[in-house]
N, C-alpha and C positions, 0 to 999 in steps of 0.2 A: 803176177801178184807182187805187191810190195810188203815187206815185213821189216820195219826199222824201229830202233829205239828200245828202251827197256822200261819196265814199270807196269802199272795196271794196263790191261789190254783195251785198246780202242779199235774197234773194227768199223771201217767206213765202207758203205755200199754205194756204188755209183748208180746213176739213173739209166733210163731207157736210151739205147743206142750210144751210150757213153763207155768209159772204161775207167780203170783205176787212175788214169792220168789226169782226170779232172781235179784230183786232190793234190797234185804235185806241188802247187804253190803253198799248201798248208803244212806240208810234212816237216820242214825244218823246225818250225816252232812247236808243233804238236809232239814230235819225237823227243824233245828235250825231257819231258816228264812222263811220256807214255810209250808203250810198245804199240805202234800203229800198224795195222794190217789192212791192206786194201786189195781184195781179190777182184778178178774179173768174172762176171757172170758168164755162163755158157752163151755162145753166140756173139760175144762182145770182145773187143780188144784183139781180134784175130783168132779167138778160140772158136771151134766148131760148135754149132747148135746140137748136132747129133740127135739123140732121141728127145732132148729138151725136157721141158716141164709141161704137165697138163694143167697145173694150177699153181698158185703161190704156195700151197701146202707142200708141193714137190720142191719148190725153191727153199722153203724152210728146212726141209730134210737135207737138202744139199748143203745148206749153211751149217746145220748141226754136224754133218759128216766132216765138213772142213774144220770146224773147231775140234772135233775128236782127233782128226789127223794131226793137228797142231798141238794136241794135248792141252787145250785151253778149256777150263771148266766154265768160266764166266767172263763176260766182256761188257763194256759199254758199247752199244750198237747204235750207229748213226747212219741213217739212210737218206739219200737224196732222191726225191721224186719216186720213180719206180723202186729205188732202193728202200724208201720209206714204206711203200706198200709191202715189200718183202720183210722188212723189219717188223712191221705190225703183225704179219702172219707168223713170224718166228716168235714174237711175244705171246701170241695166242697158243702156239703149239708147245713151246719150250720156255716158259717164263722163268724157270729156275736157272737158266743159263745166262740171265741178264743181271748186270749190276746197274744198268741205266739204259734209257732209250732216248734217242734224238731223232726227231722228224724234221729233216732239212728240206724246206720247200716241198712238203709232202702232207698227206692226210691219211687218217685211218678210215675215213668214210668211203662208201662205194660211190661209183660215178653217178652224177645226176643224169636224167634221161637225155638231155641234149648232148652231154658229153659221150654217152654210150653211142648215140647216133653218129657222132663225129668219129669215134673209133671204128665203127663199121664202115664208114666211108674211107677211112685210112686203109683198112684191109683191102677193100676193093681197088683203091688207087695203086697200092703197091703190087697187088697181083697183076694188074693190067700194065703198069708202067715201070716196075722195078724200083729198087731202093734209091738210086742216085737222084732222080727228080724229087722224091719224097724228102730226102735228107737236105737238099738245097732249100726246100721250103720250111722244113722243120727247125733247123738250127737257128735262123734269125728270130724265130718266134719264142725262143727261150729267153730272150733279152728284151728289156724295155727300150733301151737305147744302146744297141751293140756297137762296140768298137771293132774296126777291121781286124785287129790282131786276135781278138776273141773269136771272131767268126772263122778265121783261117785255122786257128788252133782246134776249134770244135769240129770243123769239116774233116780235119785229119784224124781226129779221135773217132768220129762216127763212121768214117768211110769203111773200116773193116767189118762193121756189123753184119752178121749173117742175115740174109734176106728172110730166111725161114724163121729166124728169131724175131725179126720185126713183126711178121704176120702173127706168129703164135703169141708173142707177148702182148701185142695190141688186143688180141682176143681175150687173153688172161686178165689184162687190166680192165677191159670192158665188163667182164663178168665177175670181178672179184667182189666178195661180200664186205659188209660193214664190219670193221674190226674195233670200233671204238669201245665196245663193251669190254673186250679183252684188254685194251690199253687201260681202261678204268680200273681193272682188277689188279694191275701190277702193284707190287709193294716196293718198287725201286723208283728213283727219280725219272721223270719224263719231261722232256723239253721239246717245244715246237719252235723252230727257227723260221721265221716268215719274212717275206719281202713285201714292202709297201707297194711295189709296182708289179707284183707277180700276177700275170694274166692267166696262168694255168692252175694255180692254187690260190684263190683270191683271199686277201686278208679278211674280208667279211665272213667267208665260209670258215676260215680258221678260227675266228673269234667265236662263232656259234659252236664249233666243235669243242673248243676249250671250255666254254660255259657248261656244256653237258658233261665233260670229263671232271672238271672241278679240281683235279690234283696236279695237272700239268703246269709246268713253267712256260712262260711265253717270252721269247727273245725276238722282238720285232726290229727289223732293219729297214727304216723308211726308204732309203735310197736304192735298195736292192730289188731285183725282180725275181726270176726263177734260178739265177745262177750267181748267188752270193759269193761262191768260191772265186769268181773272177771279178765281180763288181766291188765287193767289200771283203776281201780275204781276211783282213785283220779282225773285223767284227765277227766273222764266222769262227775264226780261231778262238777268240775270246769267249764266244758262246759255248763252243765245244769244251774248252778247258773248264768253264764254270760247271758244266754238266759232269765232267770227270771229277771235279772237286767234291761235289755232293754225292756222286756215285761211288767213289772209292771205298767208303766204309762198308759198302754192300758186297765187296769182293770176298770178305772174310767173315761176314756176319752170319751167313747162312739164311738170311731172311728172304 
């Protein structure tokens, strides 16, 4: 886990098969004005999966316990992909712990039927062939136009992921409920950071989601795909800092 800087707390959640290291390129700027915390989820970054989670509700309780251990009452929570699914679950279960919510290349919606079918096929593939061939196919698909350095960095980050975590979390993602109603009830700033070339969370689906929410801010990065932290780090930092700026009054307001 990374814990750097001082000021209002910004907690960054990595995505599926990733680790806190995906945010390394953002920390220098973010930590100037924020206390930035980047934990590793169970089964990621070399951590064991252990008993793991049965659902994202379990993950929300894990995150609550982490905040309690760090004696943090409220934070601005930004989640990338799976981290956004977890952030939405946390917003549903513990909205009073949030000063702001950021969905980074993520969605509060449940999977579409075709996406659920793909998750089921992923589970079967990993059970039959193991994690290495899956990760070699998975990582390039995170980018619209990947650069070799990005691929090698992500291969190293994803390699320690526990195979049991891959299978269990794929099932959890497949079966997760729609959390958009919970997001709509929040009384703190919400921002969606989307990529114009994102093949996993399409810009079109994000627009429909935002239309139904009505309260969320949209920060669209046309040249990014699913990994804006690598493709457009400056724009991701600017988006997060703008969320922190509008979220900071909620740390002490009690709203």
